[in-house]
N, C-alpha and C positions, 0 to 999 in steps of 0.2 A: 522622456515620454515620446512615443511615436503614435500618431493618429492620422486618419485620412477621412475624406468625405466619401460617404457611401455612393455607389455607382447607380443612382437613379435620380430622376428629375426632381422629385420632392425633396430628397436629401440635399441635393445641390442648392435648391432654392432656400431651404431651411438654414443651411450653413452660411449662406450669404446674407439673409435678411433677418434672421432671428437675433443674432448678436453682431454688434459692430466690430468688436475686437476679440476674435476667438482665443488668441494667445493669452490676453489679459484675463478673459473669463475662465479659461482653463487653469491658469495660475491661481486665481482666487479660489476655484473649486478644490484644487490640490491642497492649498494652504488650509482651507476649512476642514478638509478630511484629515489632514495630518494633525491639526490641533485636536480634533475630536478623538482620534485614535490614540495619540500620545497621552492624553489626559487620563486614560485608563491604566497606564503603566507606572510603576514605581520609577523613581529617578534613575536608579542604576540599571534598569531594564531597557530604557528607551533606545540606546545606541546599539544594543545587541539584538534588537528585534526588527531590524530594517526590512528583512524579507517578509515577515508577517505584516508589518505596516504597509509595505508596498502592495501586497496581495489585497489587503482591505481597501486601500486607496484605488487600486485598479478596478475592483468590483464595483464600487460606488461610482467612480468616475465614468466607467464604461456605460452605466445606465444613464447618467446625466448627459453624456455626449450623444447618445441616441436621439435625445430630444432636439439636437441641433443638426441631425443628419450626418453625424460623424461616427466612426468606429475607432476604438482604441486598440492598438496592436500590443503595446507593452509599456510598462512602467518600471523604472528602476529607482529605488531610493538609495542614492549614493551618500548623501550627507544630510543630517538633520540639524538645522540651525534654528534654535528657539529664540523667541523674543527675549531681550534682556530682562524684562520684568518677570517673565515666566521662569527663566533660569534663576533669578534672585529668589523668587518664591520657593522654587524646588530646593535650592540650596539651604534656605532657611528651615524648611521642613527636615531635611537631612541633618543639619546641624543641631536642631532641637532634639531630634530623636537620639543622636549620639550623645548630647549633653545629658539627656534623661538616663541613658544607659550608664554613663560615667557616674552620675550622681547615685544611682542604685548600687553600682559596683563599689563606690566609696563608702556608702552606708553599710554595706555588708562587711 
């Protein structure tokens, strides 16, 4: 992600005094947006939709950064690393679905 402080006095003040650690705040915002966006995809879609996820994150993040006097230049989603619990839950759903199909197939 590439961002910069806007070139005006208010933006410079906002970027310095509204948040203590802009990198930490931006990271938290990105993670929040990724979780929200990934939640809407099926397990097998997540890793193939990096561009779509990146566009969504960029749009929302750009709006939020404006509040801190910053502009967002670009966002690239290179790798999606989900929390272990989230991966386990997603894998359980996939396994359950496959077991259901196998049971139906066996019954036929």
